[in-house]
KEPAVEX-306885 format. One line per field, with one value per residue (C-alpha): residue number from 1; x, y, z. Coordinates in Angstrom, 3 decimals. Layout:
# residues N
pos <- NUM, ...
c1 <- X, ...
c2 <- Y, ...
c3 <- Z, ...
This chain:
# residues 512
pos <- 1, 2, 3, 4, 5, 6, 7, 8, 9, 10, 11, 12, 13, 14, 15, 16, 17, 18, 19, 20, 21, 22, 23, 24, 25, 26, 27, 28, 29, 30, 31, 32, 33, 34, 35, 36, 37, 38, 39, 40, 41, 42, 43, 44, 45, 46, 47, 48, 49, 50, 51, 52, 53, 54, 55, 56, 57, 58, 59, 60, 61, 62, 63, 64, 65, 66, 67, 68, 69, 70, 71, 72, 73, 74, 75, 76, 77, 78, 79, 80, 81, 82, 83, 84, 85, 86, 87, 88, 89, 90, 91, 92, 93, 94, 95, 96, 97, 98, 99, 100, 101, 102, 103, 104, 105, 106, 107, 108, 109, 110, 111, 112, 113, 114, 115, 116, 117, 118, 119, 120, 121, 122, 123, 124, 125, 126, 127, 128, 129, 130, 131, 132, 133, 134, 135, 136, 137, 138, 139, 140, 141, 142, 143, 144, 145, 146, 147, 148, 149, 150, 151, 152, 153, 154, 155, 156, 157, 158, 159, 160, 161, 162, 163, 164, 165, 166, 167, 168, 169, 170, 171, 172, 173, 174, 175, 176, 177, 178, 179, 180, 181, 182, 183, 184, 185, 186, 187, 188, 189, 190, 191, 192, 193, 194, 195, 196, 197, 198, 199, 200, 201, 202, 203, 204, 205, 206, 207, 208, 209, 210, 211, 212, 213, 214, 215, 216, 217, 218, 219, 220, 221, 222, 223, 224, 225, 226, 227, 228, 229, 230, 231, 232, 233, 234, 235, 236, 237, 238, 239, 240, 241, 242, 243, 244, 245, 246, 247, 248, 249, 250, 251, 252, 253, 254, 255, 256, 257, 258, 259, 260, 261, 262, 263, 264, 265, 266, 267, 268, 269, 270, 271, 272, 273, 274, 275, 276, 277, 278, 279, 280, 281, 282, 283, 284, 285, 286, 287, 288, 289, 290, 291, 292, 293, 294, 295, 296, 297, 298, 299, 300, 301, 302, 303, 304, 305, 306, 307, 308, 309, 310, 311, 312, 313, 314, 315, 316, 317, 318, 319, 320, 321, 322, 323, 324, 325, 326, 327, 328, 329, 330, 331, 332, 333, 334, 335, 336, 337, 338, 339, 340, 341, 342, 343, 344, 345, 346, 347, 348, 349, 350, 351, 352, 353, 354, 355, 356, 357, 358, 359, 360, 361, 362, 363, 364, 365, 366, 367, 368, 369, 370, 371, 372, 373, 374, 375, 376, 377, 378, 379, 380, 381, 382, 383, 384, 385, 386, 387, 388, 389, 390, 391, 392, 393, 394, 395, 396, 397, 398, 399, 400, 401, 402, 403, 404, 405, 406, 407, 408, 409, 410, 411, 412, 413, 414, 415, 416, 417, 418, 419, 420, 421, 422, 423, 424, 425, 426, 427, 428, 429, 430, 431, 432, 433, 434, 435, 436, 437, 438, 439, 440, 441, 442, 443, 444, 445, 446, 447, 448, 449, 450, 451, 452, 453, 454, 455, 456, 457, 458, 459, 460, 461, 462, 463, 464, 465, 466, 467, 468, 469, 470, 471, 472, 473, 474, 475, 476, 477, 478, 479, 480, 481, 482, 483, 484, 485, 486, 487, 488, 489, 490, 491, 492, 493, 494, 495, 496, 497, 498, 499, 500, 501, 502, 503, 504, 505, 506, 507, 508, 509, 510, 511, 512
c1 <- -47.558, -48.730, -46.253, -46.099, -48.003, -46.518, -48.152, -49.393, -47.995, -50.393, -49.208, -51.088, -50.166, -52.977, -50.533, -48.393, -51.019, -48.483, -46.043, -47.485, -46.845, -43.177, -42.049, -42.175, -44.248, -47.012, -49.794, -51.561, -50.284, -46.643, -46.807, -48.540, -46.134, -43.157, -44.433, -45.058, -41.578, -39.930, -41.913, -40.840, -37.173, -37.425, -38.915, -36.255, -33.328, -34.774, -35.229, -31.645, -30.060, -32.168, -31.488, -27.722, -25.811, -22.438, -20.293, -20.340, -22.138, -18.894, -19.499, -16.557, -16.272, -17.426, -20.501, -21.447, -20.986, -23.418, -25.990, -25.798, -26.132, -29.429, -30.896, -30.912, -32.549, -34.255, -37.905, -39.501, -42.733, -41.361, -42.029, -43.308, -40.829, -41.716, -40.706, -37.481, -36.538, -37.127, -34.680, -32.178, -32.522, -31.692, -28.904, -27.346, -28.042, -27.361, -23.882, -23.057, -20.256, -22.073, -20.075, -22.052, -21.071, -18.730, -16.360, -16.193, -12.906, -10.810, -10.703, -11.397, -15.015, -17.322, -20.797, -23.041, -24.992, -28.792, -29.144, -26.904, -29.077, -32.118, -30.356, -29.439, -33.154, -33.608, -30.472, -31.683, -35.267, -34.378, -31.624, -29.909, -26.921, -24.252, -22.638, -24.839, -27.018, -30.152, -29.843, -29.365, -30.405, -30.479, -28.192, -25.422, -25.538, -25.626, -22.514, -20.804, -21.622, -20.332, -17.085, -16.765, -17.246, -14.713, -12.110, -12.492, -12.357, -9.035, -7.617, -7.848, -8.416, -10.448, -9.947, -9.872, -12.303, -13.117, -15.469, -17.088, -15.576, -16.081, -13.242, -9.490, -8.533, -10.235, -9.102, -5.455, -5.637, -7.008, -4.290, -1.528, -3.308, -3.519, 0.043, 1.400, -0.437, 0.367, 4.076, 4.141, 2.416, 4.542, 7.934, 7.480, 4.330, 2.967, -0.786, -1.115, -4.879, -4.528, -1.156, -0.626, 2.501, 5.572, 8.865, 10.287, 7.523, 9.860, 11.822, 8.866, 8.901, 6.475, 7.756, 5.953, 6.746, 7.138, 3.858, 1.863, -1.366, -1.015, -3.087, -0.042, 1.515, -1.713, -2.314, 1.198, 0.452, -2.880, -1.349, 1.077, 4.122, 4.511, 4.931, 8.696, 8.165, 7.258, 10.248, 9.754, 11.074, 12.082, 10.004, 11.146, 10.437, 6.881, 6.290, 6.296, 8.129, 11.783, 12.628, 16.364, 15.864, 13.550, 16.363, 18.742, 16.315, 15.580, 19.323, 19.773, 16.948, 18.511, 21.878, 20.166, 18.383, 14.955, 11.863, 10.094, 6.684, 4.601, 5.192, 2.517, 2.159, -0.028, -2.232, -3.205, -1.501, -3.679, -1.821, -0.606, -2.536, 0.813, 0.898, 3.816, 5.562, 3.300, 4.960, 8.478, 7.267, 5.383, 8.554, 10.578, 7.866, 7.745, 11.540, 11.683, 8.627, 6.794, 3.037, 2.229, -0.736, -1.940, -3.755, -5.953, -8.538, -8.201, -6.875, -8.942, -11.563, -9.114, -10.629, -13.677, -11.596, -11.636, -8.414, -6.285, -6.787, -3.269, -1.866, -2.976, -1.181, 0.296, -2.369, -3.516, -0.178, -0.963, -1.793, -4.480, -6.139, -7.918, -10.546, -12.942, -16.267, -16.999, -14.332, -14.321, -17.210, -19.491, -21.051, -22.349, -20.046, -19.159, -18.415, -15.185, -13.851, -10.910, -9.919, -7.469, -5.898, -6.133, -9.476, -8.197, -6.203, -9.398, -8.843, -6.612, -9.641, -12.177, -14.080, -17.174, -19.985, -22.850, -25.392, -24.056, -21.988, -21.822, -19.339, -22.095, -23.505, -20.148, -20.028, -23.493, -22.482, -24.471, -22.499, -21.837, -19.884, -18.609, -16.018, -14.327, -14.589, -13.199, -16.674, -19.692, -22.764, -22.266, -24.402, -25.581, -23.384, -22.925, -26.450, -25.736, -22.683, -24.660, -27.578, -25.219, -23.346, -26.581, -28.168, -25.118, -23.328, -19.594, -19.306, -20.761, -18.831, -15.641, -16.533, -17.104, -13.872, -11.814, -13.289, -12.007, -8.512, -8.529, -9.906, -6.990, -4.528, -6.334, -6.223, -2.496, -1.963, -3.913, -1.943, 1.338, 0.269, -0.450, 2.256, 1.657, 0.946, 3.160, 2.032, 3.989, 2.618, 2.412, 1.190, -1.291, -1.377, -5.066, -7.183, -5.317, -3.491, -1.007, -0.076, 1.007, 0.513, 4.086, 4.378, 7.687, 7.461, 7.742, 10.709, 9.812, 9.030, 7.276, 5.118, 4.105, 3.419, 1.068, -0.557, -1.336, -2.792, -4.883, -6.125, -7.556, -9.271, -10.613, -12.161, -14.031, -15.099, -16.380, -18.238, -16.865, -14.859, -13.731, -10.144, -7.457, -4.047, -1.055, 2.616, 5.431, 8.923, 7.933, 6.346, 2.621, 0.642, -2.957, -4.707, -7.625, -9.127, -11.315, -13.729, -16.878, -17.615, -19.880, -16.932, -15.820, -12.600, -14.489, -15.059, -11.338, -10.366, -12.739, -11.141, -7.615, -8.373, -9.684, -6.617, -4.357, -6.413, -6.503, -2.776, -1.997, -4.220, -2.413, 1.109, 0.307, -1.278, -4.947, -5.846, -4.745
c2 <- 21.394, 19.158, 16.870, 17.059, 14.145, 12.321, 13.353, 10.491, 10.690, 10.053, 8.610, 8.035, 6.764, 8.645, 11.054, 8.110, 6.407, 6.034, 3.929, 0.426, 0.835, 1.749, -1.518, -5.209, -6.985, -9.542, -7.026, -6.604, -3.060, -4.038, -7.092, -5.222, -2.259, -4.610, -6.468, -3.174, -1.896, -5.099, -4.964, -1.355, -2.186, -5.237, -3.069, -0.378, -2.801, -4.796, -1.573, -0.545, -3.833, -3.940, -0.321, -0.071, -2.551, -0.908, -1.440, 2.302, 5.427, 7.108, 10.260, 12.096, 12.178, 15.818, 15.129, 12.223, 14.440, 16.973, 14.240, 12.910, 16.392, 16.741, 14.172, 16.840, 18.440, 15.927, 16.853, 17.666, 15.782, 12.718, 11.436, 8.306, 5.452, 5.310, 8.966, 8.553, 5.400, 7.194, 9.935, 7.334, 5.543, 8.733, 10.118, 7.111, 3.813, 5.242, 6.239, 2.987, 0.630, -2.330, -5.047, -7.893, -6.800, -9.147, -6.256, -4.983, -6.700, -4.196, -5.244, -8.053, -6.951, -9.823, -10.169, -11.417, -14.651, -14.476, -16.902, -14.548, -11.569, -13.489, -14.211, -10.514, -9.700, -12.042, -10.753, -7.159, -7.936, -10.100, -7.640, -10.081, -8.707, -11.355, -10.055, -11.759, -14.864, -13.029, -10.752, -13.553, -16.939, -19.423, -17.179, -17.714, -21.471, -21.231, -19.031, -21.477, -24.366, -22.393, -21.663, -25.355, -26.283, -23.698, -24.831, -28.407, -27.344, -25.577, -28.644, -27.461, -30.063, -30.120, -26.994, -24.575, -21.682, -18.462, -15.590, -13.821, -10.417, -7.449, -8.693, -9.048, -5.825, -6.820, -10.453, -9.534, -7.118, -9.858, -12.296, -9.854, -8.753, -12.319, -13.060, -10.012, -10.740, -14.467, -13.688, -11.144, -13.560, -16.570, -14.838, -12.168, -13.155, -9.787, -9.223, -6.600, -6.463, -5.325, -3.566, -2.156, -2.708, -4.048, -2.094, -4.441, -3.592, -1.407, -4.547, -6.569, -7.362, -8.666, -10.278, -10.411, -10.222, -6.997, -7.829, -8.499, -6.551, -3.012, -3.980, -5.662, -2.218, -0.515, -3.229, -2.735, 0.972, 0.435, -2.122, 0.493, -1.117, 1.296, 0.591, 0.350, -2.869, -4.581, -6.264, -6.753, -9.922, -9.938, -11.811, -14.227, -14.160, -15.387, -12.565, -15.068, -14.553, -15.558, -18.146, -17.493, -13.822, -14.805, -16.936, -13.994, -11.499, -13.838, -14.241, -10.476, -9.885, -12.326, -10.548, -7.218, -8.770, -8.028, -10.179, -11.482, -12.605, -12.918, -14.122, -13.273, -15.491, -14.326, -16.787, -14.613, -11.216, -8.363, -7.661, -11.098, -13.627, -15.047, -17.697, -17.701, -21.044, -21.982, -25.220, -23.780, -20.703, -22.870, -24.865, -21.718, -20.213, -23.318, -23.492, -19.850, -19.820, -17.366, -17.122, -17.865, -15.939, -16.685, -13.907, -15.972, -13.232, -13.776, -17.310, -18.931, -19.888, -22.543, -24.822, -25.145, -25.686, -29.097, -28.760, -26.133, -26.709, -28.166, -24.643, -24.023, -26.979, -26.085, -23.592, -26.022, -25.400, -21.726, -20.410, -18.192, -17.614, -14.742, -15.604, -13.278, -14.381, -11.140, -12.062, -15.539, -16.861, -14.326, -12.844, -9.280, -6.954, -7.393, -10.977, -12.495, -14.769, -15.088, -18.618, -19.642, -23.063, -22.806, -21.353, -20.515, -17.694, -15.649, -15.193, -12.255, -10.227, -11.408, -8.678, -9.142, -6.658, -7.429, -6.061, -8.071, -11.190, -11.760, -14.285, -16.525, -17.010, -18.318, -20.684, -21.964, -22.504, -19.647, -18.593, -14.887, -14.389, -10.968, -12.976, -13.807, -10.503, -6.976, -5.871, -5.642, -5.161, -7.432, -8.644, -12.217, -12.598, -16.331, -16.847, -15.663, -17.892, -20.842, -20.281, -19.912, -23.126, -25.046, -23.770, -23.747, -26.775, -27.403, -28.908, -25.932, -23.479, -25.287, -25.275, -21.503, -20.753, -23.070, -21.485, -18.062, -19.480, -20.978, -17.746, -15.858, -18.232, -17.854, -14.051, -14.136, -16.306, -13.858, -10.892, -12.709, -13.097, -9.373, -7.130, -4.042, -5.694, -7.506, -9.638, -9.672, -12.925, -15.321, -18.098, -16.523, -18.165, -17.384, -15.168, -11.838, -10.817, -7.910, -6.498, -3.334, -1.489, -1.418, -0.639, -1.175, 2.217, 4.156, 3.784, 6.733, 4.943, 7.869, 8.466, 4.814, 4.982, 7.912, 5.963, 3.058, 5.314, 7.110, 3.815, 2.803, 6.180, 6.316, 2.833, 4.004, 7.328, 5.552, 3.130, 0.250, -1.532, -1.188, -2.421, -1.651, -0.083, -0.616, 0.303, -2.241, -0.868, 2.528, 1.131, 1.551, -1.614, -2.566, -5.392, -7.777, -9.399, -12.097, -13.092, -13.225, -16.699, -15.018, -13.184, -14.805, -14.798, -12.742, -10.055, -10.063, -9.872, -6.948, -5.001, -5.795, -4.472, -1.244, -0.999, -1.111, 1.454, 3.916, 3.497, 4.115, 7.194, 8.720, 7.950, 9.360, 12.491, 11.601, 11.953, 14.721
c3 <- 63.285, 60.434, 58.783, 54.996, 53.530, 50.558, 47.290, 45.171, 41.665, 38.830, 35.548, 32.346, 28.895, 27.191, 25.582, 24.398, 22.277, 19.450, 21.520, 20.826, 17.094, 17.649, 19.240, 18.330, 20.958, 21.298, 20.702, 17.365, 16.787, 17.334, 15.097, 12.297, 12.463, 12.373, 9.307, 7.506, 8.360, 7.153, 3.896, 3.306, 3.891, 1.608, -1.160, -0.706, -0.787, -3.695, -5.632, -4.873, -5.974, -9.134, -10.116, -9.478, -11.658, -10.934, -7.827, -7.080, -8.275, -9.290, -7.269, -5.725, -1.900, -1.598, -3.725, -1.491, 1.551, 0.108, -0.618, 2.939, 4.457, 2.603, 5.017, 7.737, 9.697, 11.966, 12.414, 15.755, 15.113, 13.293, 9.780, 8.131, 7.699, 4.008, 3.477, 5.437, 3.512, 0.222, 1.224, 2.434, -0.900, -2.810, -0.637, 1.072, -0.686, -4.128, -2.926, -1.129, -2.119, -3.660, -1.830, -3.393, -6.918, -8.739, -9.510, -5.939, -5.138, -3.225, 0.405, 2.844, 2.634, 1.764, 0.288, 3.125, 2.856, 2.771, 5.734, 7.720, 6.734, 7.940, 11.232, 11.558, 11.642, 14.589, 16.325, 16.073, 17.059, 20.069, 21.091, 23.439, 25.336, 25.690, 28.872, 31.473, 31.385, 32.494, 29.438, 26.936, 28.387, 25.470, 23.418, 25.974, 25.463, 21.674, 21.684, 24.046, 21.695, 18.682, 20.543, 21.434, 17.761, 16.586, 19.113, 17.889, 14.237, 14.850, 16.582, 20.167, 22.881, 26.097, 28.188, 25.261, 25.234, 23.437, 22.858, 19.927, 19.171, 16.881, 14.665, 14.266, 16.019, 19.255, 19.004, 18.447, 21.358, 23.605, 22.563, 23.468, 26.652, 27.974, 26.814, 28.675, 31.913, 31.832, 31.384, 34.214, 36.586, 35.647, 35.754, 38.419, 40.311, 39.245, 38.932, 36.196, 36.600, 40.205, 40.309, 36.821, 34.770, 36.592, 36.709, 34.059, 31.541, 29.479, 28.642, 27.360, 23.638, 20.989, 17.792, 14.437, 10.723, 8.774, 7.052, 10.235, 10.733, 12.055, 15.111, 16.645, 17.067, 18.101, 20.691, 22.085, 22.362, 24.114, 26.488, 27.784, 26.169, 23.260, 19.559, 20.041, 21.989, 18.707, 17.055, 13.321, 11.689, 8.025, 5.471, 2.775, -0.971, -0.275, 2.228, 5.105, 8.384, 8.014, 10.677, 10.353, 11.196, 14.052, 15.533, 15.267, 16.803, 19.738, 20.402, 20.214, 22.691, 25.140, 24.869, 25.574, 28.593, 27.136, 27.610, 24.489, 25.767, 22.586, 19.048, 16.476, 13.419, 10.545, 8.690, 5.744, 5.495, 4.254, 1.011, -0.045, 2.023, 3.115, 5.833, 8.242, 9.021, 11.924, 13.032, 13.105, 14.969, 17.480, 18.146, 18.766, 20.938, 23.123, 23.447, 24.525, 26.780, 24.537, 23.936, 20.268, 18.920, 15.383, 13.568, 11.252, 10.733, 6.973, 6.603, 9.335, 6.742, 5.533, 8.163, 5.845, 2.692, 1.070, -0.925, 0.853, 4.587, 4.813, 4.446, 8.042, 9.626, 12.989, 14.008, 16.709, 18.468, 19.062, 22.520, 20.999, 17.632, 15.900, 13.281, 11.455, 10.014, 8.145, 5.614, 4.032, 6.119, 4.360, 7.503, 7.867, 9.789, 12.561, 13.488, 14.775, 17.493, 19.848, 20.869, 23.566, 24.133, 27.926, 28.951, 32.429, 30.813, 30.859, 34.602, 33.703, 32.594, 35.187, 36.988, 39.115, 39.610, 41.972, 39.509, 36.545, 37.237, 40.997, 42.376, 43.775, 40.250, 39.077, 42.053, 41.119, 37.478, 35.936, 32.823, 32.349, 29.122, 30.200, 32.144, 28.830, 26.995, 27.034, 25.950, 28.200, 26.023, 23.029, 20.114, 19.605, 16.513, 17.029, 15.726, 12.178, 11.849, 13.251, 10.856, 7.884, 8.673, 9.171, 5.940, 3.640, 5.054, 5.385, 1.899, 0.037, 2.198, 1.239, -2.461, -2.455, -0.624, -2.820, -5.943, -4.888, -4.350, -7.853, -9.290, -7.759, -9.419, -12.756, -12.375, -11.620, -14.714, -16.924, -15.618, -16.304, -19.944, -20.457, -21.907, -19.793, -16.457, -13.991, -11.045, -7.806, -6.329, -9.256, -6.983, -4.550, -1.123, -0.627, -2.901, -2.960, -6.146, -6.169, -9.584, -11.389, -14.625, -15.990, -19.727, -21.528, -23.212, -19.910, -17.557, -15.336, -12.043, -10.390, -13.442, -13.492, -9.751, -10.398, -13.212, -10.896, -8.225, -10.856, -12.330, -8.969, -8.568, -12.121, -11.894, -8.803, -10.332, -13.416, -11.178, -13.215, -10.504, -6.904, -6.533, -3.959, -4.162, -1.911, -1.720, -1.535, -0.878, -2.267, -5.418, -6.115, -6.813, -7.473, -5.687, -6.149, -3.048, -4.537, -1.788, -3.911, -5.357, -7.930, -9.493, -12.771, -14.738, -17.338, -14.694, -13.983, -17.658, -18.197, -15.331, -16.513, -20.005, -18.495, -16.240, -19.291, -21.214, -18.321, -17.736, -21.396, -21.447, -18.472, -19.695, -23.150, -21.676, -22.173, -18.479, -16.146
């Protein structure tokens, strides 16, 4: 009986003749196709920025949804990039929030620097994955050098370490994750990574101010501790954590035999840019054996400031730090970092896989950055920050940041001078200004609340400005977040005049 002979498989690329023009490579077809694609994108974006002088088109959400649906269906045979970009221009770009506009001042959403945009092209084209050395090579060492520079800039000493992250949410999560596991190991010899949460986990507590970022609670939830494990500390008249209340809450937790393991200080709250008393909190954290994490996603840019860096004194005492670069460092989303004073703390998230970061590589000194991250595949975001710092320089970075702080103070001063507006933070800590349309001729609080909410919406629908709204103790407020160094006081005054007019129109029945 004959044994079946293996059949030789034949493979040919004849039917894939189009492939070389779809990828960037060393061949002529790839290089030419890439240059053509880049030129088309440059033309499309240049056309968009030249043709849309407003921060937003003014279309309602449902209208935008209809425009975007028109981009479907996806063809079977494919289309030219030029045709697809034209449709994207009409349906997508024309309905985008113009974040570089001087009147787009709603959120912590910055205009990106041109050097960073240039670096983004290289990041995307090279497509380095920062989890293992053999997927990133030189990129690994550049990120390590950037982390070393950042640690030094924040006042950390030898032994500190860090990793680039997607932003504040991930960084805050990592800070609380390491704090939880370090506490469990130190106090109970319990390895959470191997054995899960200890029996005492229900008694673990995190402390932060009432104005801390919502990710403190979401992190507690994701860490298996629950939102109720977060103890909120009152804030003072400057919306900073009240140290007196912190003392009282710590004493109360001790009486109830609970275990506070992490204290979160905020360096730049979302609404007010408030900075908690870092030195006093560090002292209390040390006395009570608590991990101090500083959420400086917003205020971390103070390290580049020439005139206001003193506001951040004490941050070097933190056990870990969150900093975002897609806010006041003017980087494209996403780009952040998590720094830790003691780099050995990363042992609590170490995992080894033979196909990725084998133990023998670590013994031989081959750096695999996945050992310091909760992400596996990760972008080479360190490059855009590095390029921006090299091109712009520390001095010019500082000038831009300081200008926005002074602009915020000037805006607060203008609002204080206007009859129908009132400003809540007359001396902004950073560059956020919270204010309200409040005319003397209307004492109906709910009506004025509705007016403020409508003002925000009408500015957007008119396409004249993108500003934010918030609620403080049940009262509606408007907010400027002045990240853009191109924004002028004249831009601010123009928006404020329109705010007053729209408010008056609503109160007097001119808008329904």
